[in-house]
N, C-alpha and C positions, 0 to 999 in steps of 0.2 A: 504493500500500500504506500509506503514512503517513496518507493521508486516511482510509482505511478504519479504521485503528487509532484515529484521532482520533474518528471517529464512534462507535466502541464505547465509548470513554471517556466521551463525552457521554451515551450511552444508559445506561451503568451508574451514572451519577451521580458518577463519579470524574473528576478533571481530569488532564491530561497534565503531566509534569515540565516545568519551565520551560526546561530545557536539552535535554530529549528529549521533545518533545510527543507522540510516538507511544506513550509508556509510561505506562500508568495508575498513579496513585498516590493514596493517601489520607493521605500524610505531608507535613507542611509544615515549613519551616525555623522554628525557635523564635525566630529574630530577626526576619526579614523576612516570614515566613509565605508564602513562595513554595512551590509544590508541588515536591517533590523525589523522584526515583526512588531505588532502592537504590544505584545506582552513584554518585549525587551526595550521598548521605547521609554526613555526617561526624559521628561519635559525639561528643557533648558531655556535660557533667556532667548536663544535663537534656535529654532528647530528641536531635534531630538538627539539624544546621545545614547550610546550603548552602555550596559552596566559596567563593563571593564574600564572604559574611559572615565566614567563618573567615579568609580572606586579609586582609580589611580590618580585622578586629578590631572591627567595629562592634557597637554595642549593649551594650558593657560599659564600666566605668569603669577598666579595666586596660589594660595594654599588650597588643598582639596576641599576644605570646608567653606571657602569663600564662594558666595553666590551658588550654593550647592544645588544642583538639579534635583528634581523630585519626580516621583512616579505620577501616573495619570490621575491618581487620587490625591496627590499632594503629599504623600509620605516621603520621608528621606530614604535613600538607598543605604541599607545596612550591610556591614561586612558579613554578618550571619543572618540571612533573611528568614531563618526558621527559629530564632531564639525564643520568642514568645510561645510558639507552638511546642517547643521542647519543654519549656517551663510548665505549661498547662498539662502536658502529657505526664511530666514528672509528678505534679501534684496529685493527679488522678491515681497514678500507680502507687504512690506513697500512702494515700488514704486507703486504697484497696488492701495493701499489705497490713495497714493498721487495723482495718476491719476484720481481716482474717485472724489476727492475733487477739483482738478484743471485740467480739461481736456486739457487745452492749453499746459500743460507740455509735452504732447505727441509730439507736433510739434517741440519741441526743442531737443528731444532725439531719435525719430524714425529714422530708416534707410531709407534714400532717397538719390538717386544719385544727382539730381539737381532739384531745384524748384525756380521759376515757369517754366513751359515748354516753349520751343521755340514758337514764335520768341522773347519772353521776355528774358532778361538777367537773368540767374540764380543768386539768392542772397543767397541761402542756400543749403546744401547738402554735401555729401562726395566729390563730384567733385570740390567744392569750397574751399576745405581744411578742412572740418569738419569731419576728420577721426574718431573722438570720437564716432560718430554715429554707427560705426561698433560694438563698445563695449556697449554703453548705451542701444541700442535696444535689447540686449540679456537679459536684466532684466525687460523689459517693457511688460505689458499685459493690455488689456482693457476689455475683456470679462471674466466673471466669469468661464465659462466652460474651457476657454483657460488656465487660471492659475491653475485651479484645476487639469486638466489633466497633465500639465507639472510638477507641484509640487508633485503630487503622483508618477510620474515616477522618479523624482529626488530623492525622499525619498527611493523608492524601489530599484533603481539601484545604487544610490550614496553611501549609507551606506556600502554595501559590498565592493565596489571598493575603498572607502576611507580606509577601514580596511586593504585591501591587498596592495594598492599602497603607503599608507602613505599620510599625508596631503599635502605636497608640490607637489608631483607627481600627486596626484588626482586633485588639484587645477589647475595645468598646463594643464592637460587633459581637464578639463571642459572649461576653458577660451579659449584655443586655438581651441578646437572643435567649440565653439560658434563663434569665429572670422572667422574660415574657412567657416562656414555656411553663415555668413554675407558677406564675400568676394565673394562667389560664387553667392549669390543673387545680389550683386552689379554688378557683371560681366554680368549675364544673364537676369535679370529681367529688366523691363522698368525702366529707371532712375527716372521717375515721380511716381513710385509706392512706397508707404510707407510700410515698413515691420517691424514687431516687434515680440518679443517672445523668450523664452529660448529653442525653439525646436531644434536649431542647436546643442547646448550644450548637450541636452538630447539625441539626436541621436548619439552624440559622446560617451556618456555613454553606449548606446546600443551596439555600435561597439566594445568598449573596453571590455564590459562584455562578448560578444561572444568569443573574443580572449582569455580572462582569463579562461573561461569555457573549451575551447579547451586545453589550457595549463595545466589545472588541470585534464583533461580527464573526465570531467563530462558530463552528458547527455545534449546535446545542443538543443534538440528538443523544449523545452519550450521557450527559448530565441529566437530561429529562428522563431517559430510560432508567437510570439508576435511582432517580427520585421516585418514579412511579413504582419501581420494585419495592423501595423502602416504605412507601405509603400503603402498598398491598399488605406488607407484613404488619404495618402499624394497625390497620383496621381488621386484618384477618387472623391475627394471633392474639389469643386471650392473655391477659396479664400485662399488656403494654398500655402505658398511659398515653393514649393518642392525643390528649389535650396538650401535653408538653411538646409533642412533635409539631402539631399544628401551630401552637403559639410561637415556637421558635422559628418555624418556617416563615410565617407572616412577618415577624420582626426582622428576620434576615433579608427578606425581599425589600422591605421598606428602607431599612438602614443601608443595604447594598445600593439601592437606587440613589439614595441621598449621597452616598460616598462617590460613586463613579460618574454620576450625571451632573453633579454640581458645577456651575461655571467657575472658571478659575478666579475671577475677581471677587466672588462671594463664596468661595469654596469652603473655607473653615466655618463660616457662619451657618451655611446650609447643612454641612455634614454633622456638626455637633448639635445643631438645632434639631435635626432629625432624630439623633440619638436621645436628646432631651425629651422630645415629644413621645417617643416610644417608652422611655423610662417613666414619664408622667402617666402614661396609660397603665403601666404596671402598678404604679402607686394607687391610682383610682380603682382599678380592679381589685386590688388587695383590700382597700378600705371598704369597698362595696360588699365584698364577701364577708369581711370581718363584722360589718354591721348586721349581716343576716344571721350570723352565728352567735352573736352576743346579745 
């Protein structure tokens, strides 16, 4: 398939990206003049530059940090584009190991609306003021298959998104998507049902990846097919909190659109404004559900 794409590029008179030879492009780095595809384009004051030239700071009389080019989402180009993804993965794994060693830890961190159920007076849960459970449950797993699936998805989706969005924007996307999934679960699921897992955040990455691929005009069929398969499992397999998946997916789509479609002159305002709006929705949903349970 790569060879077929390369033939098409040659036939159309376009060259392939120097990092992704199967992708046709008519854009070249303004420093080294190597062909670069949309994923590799780093916005500069004039035109686009390739990641290597940006990293090395070549072609200028200034330090590499001076007038530093940014990605299409406004993020800075980092030496390790997967650092935040590695940290998130590490936190999930460490908590998984901790839960295996001390299973009672789950009771303190899992997402639950209120416990014990009526007619007993609730002594723990989000409804009693333990809002932190919306956050801590995002990093909690008990079953090996659960954490393996989520961490593989995090690694596969997270790295490219972190590269394009930059660390701060990527972290905001991950955390707010996870919180949106937790909030919708809190609103719609039984208040006595314990929920845990990074799936809400992972589905947020799915949504943002789809938006990014559309923005870069890439073939969306693979990510759509994978998303459909995951949604089939979500609604066809018992014991899965579909609310977390849907909440995270919607948040990821909204935040992803704000991140990659924001015009450069108002980019920061729109990007973080979108994050703030989604986070405000999380707070409103949580307050609404709490008022119903108390």
